[in-house]
N, CA, C and O atoms as a Tinker XYZ file with bonds, in Angstrom:
   224  protein
     1  N    -41.462000  -39.444000   -5.672000    73     2
     2  CA   -42.322000  -38.370000   -6.141000    64     1     3
     3  C    -43.338000  -38.955000   -7.117000    63     2     4     5
     4  O    -42.978000  -39.693000   -8.034000    81     3
     5  N    -44.583000  -38.624000   -6.914000    73     3     6
     6  CA   -45.654000  -39.020000   -7.828000    64     5     7
     7  C    -46.129000  -37.796000   -8.590000    63     6     8     9
     8  O    -45.942000  -36.665000   -8.142000    81     7
     9  N    -46.740000  -38.022000   -9.734000    73     7    10
    10  CA   -47.269000  -36.889000  -10.483000    64     9    11
    11  C    -48.540000  -37.292000  -11.224000    63    10    12    13
    12  O    -48.788000  -38.468000  -11.490000    81    11
    13  N    -49.325000  -36.284000  -11.542000    73    11    14
    14  CA   -50.526000  -36.428000  -12.355000    64    13    15
    15  C    -50.335000  -35.550000  -13.576000    63    14    16    17
    16  O    -49.786000  -34.453000  -13.471000    81    15
    17  N    -50.777000  -36.011000  -14.717000    73    15    18
    18  CA   -50.756000  -35.211000  -15.936000    64    17    19
    19  C    -52.190000  -35.142000  -16.434000    63    18    20    21
    20  O    -52.785000  -36.160000  -16.788000    81    19
    21  N    -52.739000  -33.939000  -16.457000    73    19    22
    22  CA   -54.125000  -33.748000  -16.881000    64    21    23
    23  C    -54.117000  -33.207000  -18.304000    63    22    24    25
    24  O    -53.429000  -32.229000  -18.598000    81    23
    25  N    -54.874000  -33.838000  -19.175000    73    23    26
    26  CA   -54.959000  -33.397000  -20.561000    64    25    27
    27  C    -56.417000  -33.463000  -21.012000    63    26    28    29
    28  O    -57.233000  -34.150000  -20.398000    81    27
    29  N    -56.730000  -32.758000  -22.066000    73    27    30
    30  CA   -58.093000  -32.746000  -22.590000    64    29    31
    31  C    -58.083000  -32.675000  -24.099000    63    30    32    33
    32  O    -57.031000  -32.534000  -24.722000    81    31
    33  N    -59.250000  -32.772000  -24.675000    73    31    34
    34  CA   -59.366000  -32.811000  -26.129000    64    33    35
    35  C    -59.504000  -31.440000  -26.773000    63    34    36    37
    36  O    -59.431000  -31.323000  -27.996000    81    35
    37  N    -59.703000  -30.400000  -25.965000    73    35    38
    38  CA   -59.927000  -29.069000  -26.521000    64    37    39
    39  C    -59.712000  -28.040000  -25.424000    63    38    40    41
    40  O    -59.443000  -28.397000  -24.277000    81    39
    41  N    -59.829000  -26.765000  -25.771000    73    39    42
    42  CA   -59.793000  -25.716000  -24.769000    64    41    43
    43  C    -61.167000  -25.623000  -24.116000    63    42    44    45
    44  O    -62.174000  -26.031000  -24.695000    81    43
    45  N    -61.192000  -25.083000  -22.908000    73    43    46
    46  CA   -62.437000  -24.832000  -22.174000    64    45    47
    47  C    -63.248000  -26.112000  -21.925000    63    46    48    49
    48  O    -64.473000  -26.114000  -22.038000    81    47
    49  N    -62.543000  -27.201000  -21.584000    73    47    50
    50  CA   -63.236000  -28.458000  -21.276000    64    49    51
    51  C    -63.147000  -28.817000  -19.795000    63    50    52    53
    52  O    -63.666000  -29.853000  -19.379000    81    51
    53  N    -62.492000  -27.971000  -18.993000    73    51    54
    54  CA   -62.467000  -28.187000  -17.552000    64    53    55
    55  C    -61.176000  -28.743000  -16.977000    63    54    56    57
    56  O    -61.171000  -29.238000  -15.850000    81    55
    57  N    -60.085000  -28.675000  -17.724000    73    55    58
    58  CA   -58.818000  -29.216000  -17.228000    64    57    59
    59  C    -58.344000  -28.480000  -15.979000    63    58    60    61
    60  O    -57.924000  -29.116000  -15.012000    81    59
    61  N    -58.405000  -27.174000  -15.985000    73    59    62
    62  CA   -57.956000  -26.392000  -14.838000    64    61    63
    63  C    -58.869000  -26.615000  -13.646000    63    62    64    65
    64  O    -58.393000  -26.782000  -12.523000    81    63
    65  N    -60.160000  -26.618000  -13.873000    73    63    66
    66  CA   -61.120000  -26.844000  -12.783000    64    65    67
    67  C    -60.930000  -28.238000  -12.194000    63    66    68    69
    68  O    -60.914000  -28.401000  -10.974000    81    67
    69  N    -60.789000  -29.232000  -13.048000    73    67    70
    70  CA   -60.569000  -30.596000  -12.574000    64    69    71
    71  C    -59.258000  -30.734000  -11.820000    63    70    72    73
    72  O    -59.191000  -31.404000  -10.789000    81    71
    73  N    -58.225000  -30.102000  -12.333000    73    71    74
    74  CA   -56.923000  -30.139000  -11.666000    64    73    75
    75  C    -56.994000  -29.478000  -10.300000    63    74    76    77
    76  O    -56.433000  -29.975000   -9.323000    81    75
    77  N    -57.679000  -28.368000  -10.248000    73    75    78
    78  CA   -57.826000  -27.663000   -8.972000    64    77    79
    79  C    -58.571000  -28.531000   -7.965000    63    78    80    81
    80  O    -58.214000  -28.545000   -6.787000    81    79
    81  N    -59.589000  -29.249000   -8.399000    73    79    82
    82  CA   -60.340000  -30.133000   -7.504000    64    81    83
    83  C    -59.449000  -31.258000   -6.975000    63    82    84    85
    84  O    -59.514000  -31.599000   -5.794000    81    83
    85  N    -58.623000  -31.829000   -7.842000    73    83    86
    86  CA   -57.692000  -32.881000   -7.414000    64    85    87
    87  C    -56.706000  -32.326000   -6.383000    63    86    88    89
    88  O    -56.476000  -32.940000   -5.342000    81    87
    89  N    -56.134000  -31.172000   -6.681000    73    87    90
    90  CA   -55.171000  -30.551000   -5.767000    64    89    91
    91  C    -55.813000  -30.271000   -4.418000    63    90    92    93
    92  O    -55.231000  -30.575000   -3.377000    81    91
    93  N    -57.002000  -29.698000   -4.429000    73    91    94
    94  CA   -57.681000  -29.347000   -3.188000    64    93    95
    95  C    -58.021000  -30.595000   -2.375000    63    94    96    97
    96  O    -57.857000  -30.603000   -1.155000    81    95
    97  N    -58.492000  -31.645000   -3.039000    73    95    98
    98  CA   -58.828000  -32.887000   -2.337000    64    97    99
    99  C    -57.590000  -33.496000   -1.684000    63    98   100   101
   100  O    -57.654000  -33.961000   -0.546000    81    99
   101  N    -56.475000  -33.495000   -2.392000    73    99   102
   102  CA   -55.245000  -34.043000   -1.825000    64   101   103
   103  C    -54.721000  -33.184000   -0.682000    63   102   104   105
   104  O    -54.222000  -33.715000    0.311000    81   103
   105  N    -54.828000  -31.869000   -0.808000    73   103   106
   106  CA   -54.420000  -30.987000    0.283000    64   105   107
   107  C    -55.280000  -31.225000    1.519000    63   106   108   109
   108  O    -54.779000  -31.174000    2.642000    81   107
   109  N    -56.556000  -31.482000    1.320000    73   107   110
   110  CA   -57.473000  -31.713000    2.442000    64   109   111
   111  C    -57.108000  -32.946000    3.255000    63   110   112   113
   112  O    -57.450000  -33.027000    4.435000    81   111
   113  N    -56.420000  -33.907000    2.648000    73   111   114
   114  CA   -56.013000  -35.099000    3.395000    64   113   115
   115  C    -54.534000  -35.044000    3.781000    63   114   116   117
   116  O    -53.951000  -36.048000    4.190000    81   115
   117  N    -53.938000  -33.861000    3.645000    73   115   118
   118  CA   -52.588000  -33.646000    4.136000    64   117   119
   119  C    -51.458000  -33.896000    3.160000    63   118   120   121
   120  O    -50.293000  -33.889000    3.556000    81   119
   121  N    -51.770000  -34.113000    1.906000    73   119   122
   122  CA   -50.729000  -34.327000    0.897000    64   121   123
   123  C    -50.146000  -32.974000    0.499000    63   122   124   125
   124  O    -50.885000  -32.031000    0.215000    81   123
   125  N    -48.819000  -32.885000    0.480000    73   123   126
   126  CA   -48.170000  -31.668000   -0.007000    64   125   127
   127  C    -48.111000  -31.763000   -1.523000    63   126   128   129
   128  O    -47.490000  -32.673000   -2.073000    81   127
   129  N    -48.753000  -30.831000   -2.189000    73   127   130
   130  CA   -48.878000  -30.894000   -3.646000    64   129   131
   131  C    -48.765000  -29.493000   -4.236000    63   130   132   133
   132  O    -49.149000  -28.506000   -3.609000    81   131
   133  N    -48.239000  -29.428000   -5.433000    73   131   134
   134  CA   -48.101000  -28.161000   -6.150000    64   133   135
   135  C    -48.684000  -28.340000   -7.540000    63   134   136   137
   136  O    -48.405000  -29.330000   -8.217000    81   135
   137  N    -49.488000  -27.388000   -7.960000    73   135   138
   138  CA   -50.022000  -27.396000   -9.316000    64   137   139
   139  C    -49.154000  -26.542000  -10.222000    63   138   140   141
   140  O    -48.581000  -25.544000   -9.785000    81   139
   141  N    -49.059000  -26.932000  -11.478000    73   139   142
   142  CA   -48.262000  -26.183000  -12.444000    64   141   143
   143  C    -48.972000  -26.217000  -13.786000    63   142   144   145
   144  O    -49.261000  -27.285000  -14.325000    81   143
   145  N    -49.247000  -25.039000  -14.314000    73   143   146
   146  CA   -49.870000  -24.931000  -15.630000    64   145   147
   147  C    -48.881000  -24.200000  -16.535000    63   146   148   149
   148  O    -48.785000  -22.974000  -16.478000    81   147
   149  N    -48.143000  -24.937000  -17.369000    73   147   150
   150  CA   -47.068000  -24.317000  -18.141000    64   149   151
   151  C    -47.537000  -23.392000  -19.259000    63   150   152   153
   152  O    -46.771000  -22.533000  -19.698000    81   151
   153  N    -48.762000  -23.541000  -19.727000    73   151   154
   154  CA   -49.258000  -22.673000  -20.787000    64   153   155
   155  C    -50.778000  -22.632000  -20.758000    63   154   156   157
   156  O    -51.435000  -23.486000  -20.163000    81   155
   157  N    -51.308000  -21.628000  -21.411000    73   155   158
   158  CA   -52.757000  -21.489000  -21.522000    64   157   159
   159  C    -53.072000  -21.153000  -22.973000    63   158   160   161
   160  O    -52.599000  -20.141000  -23.490000    81   159
   161  N    -53.856000  -21.979000  -23.628000    73   159   162
   162  CA   -54.213000  -21.766000  -25.032000    64   161   163
   163  C    -55.356000  -20.771000  -25.160000    63   162   164   165
   164  O    -56.143000  -20.587000  -24.232000    81   163
   165  N    -55.434000  -20.151000  -26.291000    73   163   166
   166  CA   -56.537000  -19.260000  -26.655000    64   165   167
   167  C    -56.679000  -18.068000  -25.714000    63   166   168   169
   168  O    -57.793000  -17.606000  -25.465000    81   167
   169  N    -55.571000  -17.571000  -25.194000    73   167   170
   170  CA   -55.605000  -16.394000  -24.335000    64   169   171
   171  C    -55.212000  -15.174000  -25.153000    63   170   172   173
   172  O    -54.235000  -15.202000  -25.901000    81   171
   173  N    -55.981000  -14.104000  -25.003000    73   171   174
   174  CA   -55.636000  -12.874000  -25.703000    64   173   175
   175  C    -54.479000  -12.161000  -25.014000    63   174   176   177
   176  O    -53.671000  -11.501000  -25.668000    81   175
   177  N    -54.403000  -12.296000  -23.686000    73   175   178
   178  CA   -53.328000  -11.693000  -22.918000    64   177   179
   179  C    -52.614000  -12.792000  -22.141000    63   178   180   181
   180  O    -53.204000  -13.838000  -21.869000    81   179
   181  N    -51.348000  -12.568000  -21.779000    73   179   182
   182  CA   -50.643000  -13.578000  -20.986000    64   181   183
   183  C    -51.383000  -13.862000  -19.680000    63   182   184   185
   184  O    -51.913000  -12.952000  -19.043000    81   183
   185  N    -51.409000  -15.121000  -19.295000    73   183   186
   186  CA   -52.063000  -15.524000  -18.054000    64   185   187
   187  C    -51.091000  -16.401000  -17.288000    63   186   188   189
   188  O    -50.722000  -17.480000  -17.751000    81   187
   189  N    -50.678000  -15.942000  -16.125000    73   187   190
   190  CA   -49.738000  -16.711000  -15.318000    64   189   191
   191  C    -50.458000  -17.878000  -14.651000    63   190   192   193
   192  O    -51.654000  -17.789000  -14.372000    81   191
   193  N    -49.749000  -18.959000  -14.398000    73   191   194
   194  CA   -50.357000  -20.169000  -13.854000    64   193   195
   195  C    -51.047000  -19.914000  -12.521000    63   194   196   197
   196  O    -52.070000  -20.536000  -12.239000    81   195
   197  N    -50.520000  -19.021000  -11.698000    73   195   198
   198  CA   -51.160000  -18.720000  -10.416000    64   197   199
   199  C    -52.527000  -18.089000  -10.650000    63   198   200   201
   200  O    -53.493000  -18.439000   -9.973000    81   199
   201  N    -52.616000  -17.168000  -11.595000    73   199   202
   202  CA   -53.892000  -16.524000  -11.894000    64   201   203
   203  C    -54.890000  -17.533000  -12.439000    63   202   204   205
   204  O    -56.068000  -17.491000  -12.083000    81   203
   205  N    -54.440000  -18.435000  -13.292000    73   203   206
   206  CA   -55.324000  -19.458000  -13.851000    64   205   207
   207  C    -55.845000  -20.369000  -12.757000    63   206   208   209
   208  O    -57.021000  -20.733000  -12.755000    81   207
   209  N    -54.979000  -20.738000  -11.828000    73   207   210
   210  CA   -55.384000  -21.608000  -10.725000    64   209   211
   211  C    -56.422000  -20.914000   -9.856000    63   210   212   213
   212  O    -57.410000  -21.531000   -9.459000    81   211
   213  N    -56.208000  -19.638000   -9.556000    73   211   214
   214  CA   -57.131000  -18.906000   -8.699000    64   213   215
   215  C    -58.473000  -18.682000   -9.383000    63   214   216   217
   216  O    -59.500000  -18.612000   -8.708000    81   215
   217  N    -58.487000  -18.567000  -10.702000    73   215   218
   218  CA   -59.738000  -18.377000  -11.428000    64   217   219
   219  C    -60.545000  -19.660000  -11.478000    63   218   220   221
   220  O    -61.766000  -19.627000  -11.635000    81   219
   221  N    -59.862000  -20.796000  -11.343000    73   219   222
   222  CA   -60.548000  -22.102000  -11.390000    64   221   223
   223  C    -60.977000  -22.381000  -12.764000    63   222   224
   224  O    -61.573000  -23.426000  -13.025000    81   223
């Protein structure tokens, strides 16, 4: 099993968008991959990882 860990220096710097691009590119070449976002900073309301992924 391989994994990627995406991190950034602040909120709203593109970690989710970049992660989504990596996931999509790997899926396009047939790699089975799952994204997981364990938390979201600076959210006024709870945001589930699926919703964050779909929002890009």
